[in-house]
C-alpha angles and dihedrals in degrees: 000000000000114000110234145175123217129201121188139190134172116246119182092338096311130098118250113199129191113197122195117193140137088278107130086007096174092065118091085248139347134186135185112217125195129190118169101326095323113111127188132183115212122190133182123199131178125195122243098236138030120271122229095248137125093222140048105276100220118156126186120192127187111199121201115202113193092206085069087073097034093254135131109216133201145050125304091277103034118056103170137081114272130164114013115263121241089254091054091049091051092048090050090050090052092056093041096052091049099049102032099075091059096062124091099250092209089073112111098185117109114253125185129187116192123192112193120187108217101171134010136188128201098252108046124065113225092218091077091049094043095053092050089049094050091049094047093047093051091044098055094039127086090247111119108246137145099226165108106150135168139181139199138192114247127186136179113222113178105320095330133090120221127199114213095347118195115263091237090055092054091046090054095040112041105212129223083236138355116201144170112219123187139171147110130283108323091341133097121221106170140014132188116179138169125179150128117260094330113182116239092229091052091050090056091047091055092045090052090058090045092051090053090055091046090053091053092050092048091053090047091055093045089059089053090051092051090055105040109002118131123233110264116254121246102245120182116237129214107253126160115230121262095250092057091044091053093048094050094044092049093051095047097042097095100022110048099072093053091054099040102041103072130125097224118068096212092051090047092051091048092049093047092047090052091048091052090053091050091049092050091051091048092051093047090053092046101043110017099067120153112293090249094049123104114270094010109179107175129228117345117234106250090206091057091048092050090048091053092045091053091046090053090050090049092051092046098051090045094049094046094047098044099039102030105017085235124150129197093251095042098251126141116255093259098035124118123222116248113291127219136161151151137212131205089029093158127043102209102041114089094240136350141178139173118209120190128189112174107305093343115101126181121186112195124192123191124206124189121202140166120279090262088073092068114129116251110228121199116172136149089266105035144023116196148090134293115213099179117052128180119185125189124204124193108188118193093243089066088076097033095260139120121239148135131280108227104150129269120336129192092283094052093045093046096047093044092050092050092051092046092049090050092055108027097088089054092059113103116247120265091251090063099036112019098192130116105234128209124179122187119196114203111194105218096178131003132203102147134315099040091150091057091044084054090057091052095044092044094051090051092045092051091051091046087055090054096250103155097231113192086235138332121270134202135190138212135188117227127199140194137216108194135181092175135332090280097044114056146113126222114219127207121218100004121208141176112336092015091059095043098041101028124106099232141029111196116174114197124186129179152122130264088275101050153310124316101173141015132178122176134177130164142202097212130071095270145309134231131250087246090064091046091051093050091047093052091050092049090046091054091058091052093044092055091050090052092047089053089054093046090051088060090057097045122352099190142003114287114262094224131049121231116273087240093062113098115247114243129197123186129207135166125230134180112274087233089062096055091092091052091056093047095044128194108325090353092296097141099042094044090047091055092048091052095042095055100027092241128179088224151307113236118195120191127204093253092059099260110143124197118195116192137181144132094256112066093197091056091046090054091046089054090049089054090052092051091049088052093048092051098038114131107225118207133193111262096034119125115226136184127214150136125270106243102172140019119211130178095262100038152322127291114222123200108232095183131253093060092300125123141176136204130234106207114223089246090058098051096091144328113293134018120332115195098188131013090227089064088070109021137024133191109280096029116135111229141183117213143165123242107238100169140020110189127209087248090059095253113144125212119206136193133196091179093061096049092105096051 
């Protein structure tokens, strides 16, 4: 039996337990965290020697295990977990963005945090548990780190704010916003939010409650560290020597601003590249003298030079913004870059739009398809369908580079998810607009805020396709230059050096009425709610300006769909009739598809049927057939049909939809009938009354009783 220590705290009425034991004993530290019936193992490991890298080699992995939810995943031939799902990648990013700012980025020793979900219940998201586990493992280990951190889910339902609400509660009560807020004591590190017209003031109110919970969880972890935490290891950091620092600073002192502060990105890149070459030549001349020369130093480490160059850029953009409110491209702090755009750029796609902000260009293409094109989602937590998809592509040419195309990475998945989350609650319900919707954002050029340009381009593209959005949405990326929490400047529409060297990247999307999506990460130890509130207010001003511009391109969704969009008609049938429409081995449904040349017939478990095809007349004819197949005949109804067969005892009448009824010879007319052919022949059109519907589905008809 493993010896263990347990530490518990109440969070939102449920017990959170951190267990420390010899489990995963070869890691620098490992903890087992339980909340409800969700259990996560978090481990932290640091390498034994420095890696030859010019960056801090931190890796965060979030491992889904389908046994945690009692599922067996995979195809018929592969029954084990493979590549991480999008949901796992997003959860890993959440942990990463929270813990990363609190490392010394001069460390060159490999560090890996692994969050493994071992058990999951239906009500508690493992992200909350996983982040606490990652923080606690790092905290009690000997790995140098500036935590602890914590995060909680916060949602606004009606006028109330809920911390860590149950998933079933949120499903039954759609919130104004649903967010994950994380940070350290009195400081925020990371935000993920999705909503529908959330008010900025209400967001701050919810975050205030969340920060209070984070503070409690930080204090809880600090007590664990005091009791069992290891002494932090002495890890060497990468630091250029003073002589090289002085040489680089002296050379750049009167040259860097002229190269970096330019309105055009390409001119700026060319000037900075040239300045780097000049600096390298200067350092070679200064330090790499002949081996016999006085003060010979040998080759200068290019990585150290690049580090010092970037540090000088960082200091410059901070100093200019904070002290002079000056930006590299000359804009005011709250000024947008020039906007441009175009809709209906392509004639055969279902919807298209190009949105341009400065050097950032997003081209969004919308495709509409029948319900059968919905994406099947199978994750550890959920199994279901996704009707609205938004995919983001970031090709290397968008930043003037060469590279490979290997499918979506963490960046593409993260940015696409943010844009989808910012728009999905504006999509009309399936009952009103029965199409599956896919938007693809192709980034043609990037200089900051391509994910928010994607929101703008996608909203325009959806409206160009005729998707009846509840309202248009736009997005903007906000930045921060901070000396301390009391001395800072918030920047609107960050680009280039401001994005790379700034202290915060907060992306805010929304409509005229409120916020629909937020994502924030930072490079400093944490920021205050005051800074977040000011950023949201400044973002609203920019968002409204962008929406005004977008309204000039396309004010409302188009009234008509493209002629290339398949027509869809919806009808409802009794669930008991689904089998009749499908037929044995799919004979009936496939026959209808072939007969009318349909794109498809999609039948859902609740009896909703969606018939789609390129020819509306044929779609409607198929709908009529389905109505006939599923029609409930009742005694006393009068029907019309064609005689299709004569038998000795009566006539068979086609009732449509593969159904028929029989008029017995005694029901053909008043009086005696010797032969059926004396009254009816094949091909005759007849009106008759239903006199019997048997349990076996057989229908008896009568012409004689029509007058009764």
